[in-house]
N, C-alpha and C positions, 0 to 999 in steps of 0.2 A: 788328312783333307785340307787342302785349300779353302780358307772362308773367304777369301777378297776376291773379287774379280771384277771385269771392267764390263762396265753395261752396254749395252745396244743402243745405238745410236739411236734408235727412236724411244727408245724409253730415256734418253739423256736428252731428248728435244722437247719430252712432254714434260718434263721436271722444269727445264730452263721457261717452257710456255706458262708453267702455276704462278715463275715469277714475271713476265712480260706480259702474259695475256692478261690479265686479270677480269677485265669486259669488252665489250664490244669495242669502246671509246679506246683503248689500249693498242688495239690494234689499226684503229685511225692514228692515233696518234703515230706510231712507229712509220706508218705508208706518206703522212703528209708529213714529217720530218725527212725522208726519203727525197721525198719528191723538192723541198726547200732544198736540200742539202744539190739536189741535181741542177738548179739552176731554173726551177720553173715559174711562168711568169703570170699565169693559170692554171687552177688547181680546182678540181670539180668533188664532190664526193657528194655517193647517192648511196642513201639506207634506205632497208626494208625488214620493217617488223623489228625496229630497237637495234639493227644490225646482225642478229641472230641470222637472221633468212637470207643476206643480201649485205655486204660493205664493198662498194666497188670506188678505187682512188685513179682518177687519171689527173695526168699532168702535160705540160709540154715541155718539158728537161731537156735534158742532151739524152738521154734513152742510154740503152746497153746493146754489145753486140749481140752473136747467138754464145758464145761461150761463156760471157759475162753470165747472160742470161738465166744458163744453167745451172753458174760456179755459184751463183748471189743464195741459191737455194743450202748451202752446203755449211752446216756451225760453222762459226768463226772467220766467215766468210765476209771482207771488209774491204773497199778503197778507200778507207781514210784513213787507215794505220799502215805501219809495217814495221816498227821496232818499239818498245818498249820507253825508250826514250819520248816517242811522242805521245804516249800517256798526260805524260806534262806540260801537254803543247795541244790539245783539244779543241779547233775552232769549228767542228761541223757539230751539226745535230745529232747524227747517228754517227758510231762508230765500231760497236760492240761483235756485229756479223752475228748475234743471234736472234733476231726480229726473225726475217722471212722463213728461219729455218723453222723457228719454234710455232708462229702461227701455220704453216702447214703441216704439222705437224699431227695440229687438230682442227684442220678445216679442210675443205676440199677448196684448193687458189690456183686462178690462172694466171698468169700473168704475160702481156704482150708488150712488147718494146723496140726500137725505133731508132739507130743514129740518122744523122743529114745524111751519111753518106753510103747508108746500107739500101743495097736495093728493095729486100723487102722486112717488115719487120720477125721476130722471131716472138713464139706462140710456148707456154711453156703451162703443161698442164700436172697438178701433182693433188693427189689425195690422203688424206691421212698420213703424212711425211713418203708418200713413197711415188716417183716419178712417173706417170702413165703415158704423157706424148709430148714430141718436138718437135714443132713445125713452123714453116712459113706461114707469115698471116699481112694482113692488109691492116696498116695502120700507122698515122700521121707521126710526125717526130715527138719520141717522147716516151712517158710508160702509163699503161692502166694496168692495176691491180686488182679482182675481183676474190671475193672473199666470203664463198657460199656456205650455208651451213655450221656456224660455229662453233668447237664442241659435240659435232657429230659423234664421236669415236669418245668420248669421255663422258657418259650423263652426268657422272656426279660432278663434274664440273658444271655443267650444265644447268645442273637442277640450283645451283647457288645465285643464276644469273636472275638480276630484279625484272618489274615489270617493263614492258615495252616503252611506257611511260618516262620510266623512272632511266632507262638507257638511252633513250633517245636526247632525256636533257642533258646526260655528260657527254654525246659527242655533239650538241650543239654547243655547249660550255667550253669544247676542246678546240672546236674549230675558233668560236669566236676568241680567244686563247690568242692563235697564230695570226688569225684575222691580224688581231691589234701588233701581234710581234712586227708582224710585216707588211704593213700597208702598201707597198711596192708590188704585191701579188695578186692577182683580181683573187677571190674564193666566191664558190657556191655551194652549196649544201642544199641536197635536196631530201625530201621524209615522206617516204610512201607518195609519190609522186606529185609532193607541196613541198616549195620551196620555202626552207627555213630559215633561208640567210644567201643573201646577195649583193658582192661588194665589186665593186669596179677599182681596177689600180688607183691608187692616191696617193696627193705627193707628200702627206705627212703624218702622225697621228691623230692630229688635233680632226685633219680631214677622214682618215677612216673611221674616231669617236664618233664621227657626225652621221656616218653612215650606218652606224649600229646600231647609236643607243639615240638618237636622234638630238635637236636642238638646245630642249630643255637639260641633259643632261649634261651640253656641252656648257650650257650658260651657267651650271655650280662648282666645273671645273677650274682651281689653281695651277699655276704650272710651275713646277717643281725642277730645279737644276742647283746641282753643288757636287759636294764630295770631294775627292780630292785623286787626281790621274793615278796617282802611283798606288793606290787600293782600291777606290772606287770612284766611278764618277755617276752621280745620280742624273735622271731626267725623268718628264713623265708629266701625269696632275693625277692631283687629289682632290676632293670634295671640298668644297668648303663646309662650314660645320653645320649652317642650316642644311645643309641634304645629307642624313645621318639612315645608317641600315642598323639593321639588328643582328646579321651574319656578316664574315667575310666573302661572301659569295662575289659581293661586287670588286673585291679583290685581286686585282691582276698583276703580279708578278712575275718579271723576266729576269733573267742574269746572261748577260751576252747574246741575248734574242733567243734564251732557251725559256720556254714556260716551265715554273720550279713550285714548287707547296714549301715554303720555307718557313720555319716561326721563328726566326733571329728575326726577320723583315717585316714580317708581322709586327711583330712586338716590336719594333724599333718605329714601325709605324703607327701603331699606335700612344706609343711613348712619346713621338709629335703632335700627338693631341691632347696627352695630360693635362689636365683642368681645362679641356676646352668641352671635351665631350664627355659626358657621363658613364659610370663604367657599363658594359653590357651592351653601348652602342659602339659601333666601331664606322671608318669613313669607307667612298668608296675610293678606287686607286688605280692610277694604270703605272706604274711605276716599271722603270727599266736601270739596270745593275750592269754598267762595263766596267767588268777588272780585268786588269793583266792575268795572261792567260796562265800564267804559273801561280796565279793567287788565288785559283780555285779547280778543287776535284769532280770534276763532274762522274767519276768510275765509282760512283760509290752505291749506285742499286742499278740492277738493270735497267729496271724501269725507268732511269737517267730523269729523273721526277723534284731528284732531293741532288743535293749539293751540300760539298764542305768548303768553306772557307776557308784559307793559311791565316788571315788574320780576320776573327769574324766577329771581337768587338769594334775594332777601328770599324770593319761596312758599318755594322750594327753603328757608329756614333754618325755615319756620313749619312746614314738615311736617315735619322733621327734630325741632326741639324737640317739636311736641305728640307724636311717638310717642315720644320718649324720656320724657317728663314721663309717658304711660301707665305706660311701664315702668318708672320709679320708682316710684308711686302703688301698683304691684301687687309692688312688693320687688324687683325686677329687677334693677335697678341704683342706685347712688347717687345721691341728688338732685342736682341741677347748683350750687347753694346750696354744698353739703356738699364738693362736690369740685372745685369749680373758684372760690370766692370768699371766698378769704381775709380776716380782718378786717385792719383798717390796719395794725392793731399789728402783725401778722403777717407782713405783707410785708417781704422782704430789701429792705436797700440795693442801690443799683446797682454791677453789675459793673466797675471798670475796664476789664477786659481784652476781647479780643476776642470771644473765646468766652463772656466773661457776656452783652455786650450780642447778641449771635446770640442766645443762649437766653431774655434776656429780650426779645427780637421775637418769639420763637416763642410763647413764653406769653402776650405780648400780643397775637398777632393769634388763638391758640384760645381765649382769654376773650371776644374780640371777636366773635369768629364766633360762640362757642357759648355768650354771652347770650343768657337769654331772651329779656331784655327790650329785647335789643336791637331798632331797626326794622328795620337792614336788613344785618348785620353781613357778608355777602358783598360789599354794595357800599362799605364802606366799605375793606376788606381785599380787591384785586381776586383772585380764582382763582388768578392764576398766579404774583401774587406773594406769595399762601399759602401757596400748594406751591414756590416755590422757596426761601422761609421754613424751611419745615418741611424741607425737602434740604438749604440749611445746615448746619442743625440735628442734621442725622443721620450720624452717623462711621460711613466702610465697614467700619471695622476695631473688632474686640472690645474692650472697655475694663476692664481688672480694676486694683482699688486695693487698697491695703494696709489693715489689719482697723480699723474703724468707729473714731471718736472721738466721745460724747456730745457734748461742746461744746470746742473748740477754745480759747477762752480757756479757760475755766476748767479743763481738763485743762494747759494749760500753764501757770496761776496755781498749781492743785496741786504740779505737778511741782517747781516753786518755791521753795515751800512742804518740801516733801519735802526740798530740796535744800541745804538749812539744816541740815536734821539730819541726811541722809548726805553729808557733803560729797563721796565718791566717782560719785554718780551726779550731779553737775554735767556730766561731759565728755559723759554721755548727754543728760542734758537741753541742753546747747548742740547737738550734735550731732542734734537734735528744731530746735532753735530756727534753727539753720541753714537746714535744709530747705525749714519754712515759710516763711523769708523768702525765699531762695531763691527758691520756687515763689506765690510775692505779687509777684514782683520789686521787693524793697525796694530803698533805694538804696544800692548798692557801700560807702557810708562808716557802715554799720552798724557797733555797738559790738561787735565779736567779733573775736578778735585769738589769737594762737596762744603760749601762755607758751614760758619758757623751756626747761621740759623738754620738747616736743614736743608736749604735749599743748594741747586745745585751753583758755583762760582767760575771762578778764572784764577789760576795762580800761575806764576812764576812767568810775570810780564812777556819777557823773550822769546819766550818758547811758545808763546798761548796767543789767541788772535788779536790781528791787529785789524785798525779799521781804517786804515791809510793807504789800501790798493795796495800794499808791497806785502803783504798778510804772509810770514813763514806757515802757516798754517795751510793758507790756500792751494801752498806749493805741494806740502807734505799730500795734501790730498789728491791734489790732478796728477801726483804721480801715483798716487797707490789704485788709481779709479780708472775705467776708460768714461770716456766722455756719451752722455745720453744714455746713460741706465740709472735704473730708480730701485732703490731697494724694494725689494718683494714681501708680501706677508709667507707665511705657511703653504704647500699646497692643499688642495685639495678634496679629502679621498672621491672616487667614481664609483657611480652605482652599477657599472656595468658587468659585473663577475652575479651580482644579486638579479638583476634582469632576467627573464626566463620566458622562451615559449610556451605558449597555454597550449594545453590536452583540453578536447572537445568536452571529455568528463568535468574536467572542474569547472567550467564557464555556468555561469547563472542565467536568468531574466534577469535580476534585478542588478543590471548596470546602470549605471547612473552618470551622464557625460558633466564633465564643467569647464569644460572651454577646449580650446585649441593652440597646440604648440608650432610655430611657424607657419600655421594655417594649413599645415601638411597631414596632422598626427592630431587624432583625438584624445584627450584627457580623459579619463571617466575613473569610477570608482565601482568595486562590488564587494562582499562579501570579506572576501578575503585579501582587500590590497588593492592596489593602483593598476590600472589598466593604461596601454598605449596604443592606440589602435590606427594604421593606418588608413586613410580615408580613401587614397585610389584603389590599394589592392582590396580593399572592403568592397567596395562598390565594384572592380572586379570581378568578385567573387558572386556578387547579387545578382550580375548581367549574365554571368555566364552561366549559370542555373537557369535564368531564363529561358537565351537561348534555345540550351538545349531541349526544354521543356517544351518554346515553341516548335520547333524544330520536329522533333517526336510528335507533335500535333497537328502538323505543317498549317499555325498559324501563322506565320510570319509577318511582321506588320510592315511596309513601305513607303517611304515619300516620293513621290515623281520630284524628280530635279527640273523645274522651271527651263533651263539652258540643258540637253543632256552634253557631257561631260566626255569630250574626247584624250585619249594617250596611248602614246606606242609602246608594247610591248619589246623589249631586249627581244633576241633570240633566244633565250637560254627559257626566258618566262611565257613564250608564246607556245615554248614545243610543250608547257602542262597547262596552258590556262583552260585549255577542252578538257582534258581530263580533270578540272576542278567544276567549273563554268556549275554545272549541274547543284553542287554542294551551295556552293555560294549563293545562287536564288533561289536555295532553297531557305539562307538569313532573311532574303528582302531584297537582295543589289537583283537588279533588273537590267543585262550587258547585253551586248547586238556585237560582233565580230565584225570589222566592217575587212574592206581591201587590206593585202598586206598583213602587216603586225598592230593594225591601228585596233581599238578598244571604246567603243562610246556606252558610256555609264547611264541609264536614265532613269533609274530608281536607285535607292539604295536603304536598310534600313533604316526603322525608323528614329531609334533612339540617339542614333550615328548623326555627328554634324553633317551637315552639305559638303563643306569647306575640307573634311574630312576621309570623305568617301574615295577619293582617287590617292591619296596618300595609306590607306587601310588597304584596299587591293594591289598596290605596286609591294607592300610587306608580303602581306598573304600569299603573295607567287614567290617571294623572293626568301621568306623564313619557313614555310611549311615544311620542314624536313623532307628531304629528296627521295632520301631511302624510302618514304611513306607513303610514295605516288599510287605504288599498289598493291599496299596493305589493306586490310578490315576500311569499310568504308567511315566505321565510327570512328575509330583512330583521325581519318582527317578529318572529319566533323568537331571532334572535340579540337582539333589542333586552329580548324577557321573559328570555332566560338569565342576560343580565349584568346586569339587574336582582336574581334571585331567587341569584346568584353575591352580589351586594356585601351583601346581608342576610343571608344565611349564613354568608360569611366569617367569620375571627374578627377579634376586634375590637382596635382602639389600646388600650392602655393594659392590656395583656391579659400577664402571664407565660406565658413557653413555659421547657421542660425542656430540655436541651440531645438526650433523643431527640426533642422533637417538631421543634426549630429543624433538624435533621439527615433529619426526614421531609419537611419542608417545603420543604427543599432541594433533593432527591431529585425528589420530586413535581413540582416546579417543572421542573423542565430536564427532565423528558419531554413538556410541554406543547407546542402548537403556536406558542406565541411568549411565551416566557419571560423577555424583557422589558418585553413591555406590556401591562398588564390591560386587559380589555375595553374599557374608556373609553377609552384610549387614555392613558395616564398610566404615567410608567416607574416600574418593579418595582425595579429593580436601579442604585444608583450606585458607579463603581470614582473609588477616589483610587488612581491608580498610584502604584508605586514609587518611580519615574523622576520624578512631581511633587512625592511625598514629598522625595527629597534637591533636587530645585530648588526648594522652599522652605525649607530646611535651609539654602541656600546652597554643600550640597555639590558642585554641576553647574554 
């Protein structure tokens, strides 16, 4: 008996729904994309219960005739492509023909559509993949699709949906993305009868960003423009370094007008901020990458949120260089030409030794990769070779050298001139020459000898030091060395391998502070050795425990602001504000929701500097894990307390008196977890006495 059989259509459609319909926002994405492809200039979305009860999308696009309205729900029915060759030249957002069939198989769907020249609209009713009715209806030009009771016939899928607040957040985030991608289209989003987002048709991206995010967000944006028309043209805006986020939620990335989630572009964006933003901090961005259709494959995943570039490294180069140029034009970094493109006269000669060769290769590779005019830097130097070259040029030990000399050649010649005037310096001069010659691997036949009195002298006048300005030795040295290099002393071993995190059991109460390192770390000792304490995360742990204790006792301390501070929430922040407002007030905030998306801060926690209240509140709304909006309140309280503690804690580069260091250590030892901060980072590192002795080879 045959084991292989064809799946029924409704089963195949439900399998496709597992890929296409992840959550209500996935349904909205497919329907909004269809509306955009239909040429709509106004799109409205109505949502109830986070989209699981009702999701309605209306547009004023070209609409469909009766036959097309029925055929649209067949699997792989599409108007976007007709043959396989069209797959390499896709210019529309939708094209697979799976979305409507997959959605209709797991929901109750009603479609009403009308074209300009049709006498009446067509209404199609489908329930669980089965067509129930097709009839005429009244409807203006365009299409309206109503999706009710999502996953009503697949309870196993329905129970995996998140809370209403979480699903509403994803819906709002999706509409925000497409409103940014298409400023010429008017969007409206209504959630449970309350308007969450409304934008009129805008003339450009800047005006649309103002409509959604407000004037303050716009003031911190830098315009981006660059790339290569044959590979990728980059445009949009990125935030100034002073406007930083602790998550990537404020990064809106588009490829040919398509909203995507692409790690390659995200990494290239972060690389553009290299050495400007610290680790774990991200910029806001509205980036649009326009690439020839044959250079990108959008047929990678049924959800169409992933793309694959034919020349991925070149696209990453274009994004990074465009962002870097925007920062340079605003004065945040030096221009690439000044920083990394010396003139031909400034190029040092090639070094004969292996270290010089490695450095030259590293510099050449970096210049090639970072060159803004390079067609594809990463194509000419593979990523693996680039990393290997960089690692080869990196020393695992700490280098230190003697005092720098402005120019070795001129310095030695000046010393030689002084040697004629002061004969007692000849011995020192020859010692310097011997060290320089040895460090540059000059032949052992070098004309340096020991005189009869045991001192170092000069032999063979013709091949030794001449002091008339035309010294053969100076020429020999100049041919053997690279300008502006100094002889270095042996490398210093690093104690990195000996420093280790501290367990709670190994801590004692006898910790004695000695001082500060870089005004950021407390150096202390205990019975087992040397301790290094991160003062910021130590205070963060102290405050976290304090806030959790106060919250449990409902004894939060507040400070009233003299003038309430107002700020506008983004649509995504507004969708979750009501869900966490009560928890925020339990920590000392006093908040008032004004008209629209405006919020007033009337009071803030007592430990929090008044100027930090606004930034901290915005960060909480952005960074509290969106998937946790509907989970236990205890988890949400921990996230809020951790964020509040981080903002209120003492910062790095802050000098502390011995009394403050003593207080900080004593309070830290009384916390619930003195060795880790609320975010999981270590607070204390130990360099044990035994490890110190081992490092000095005493045991």
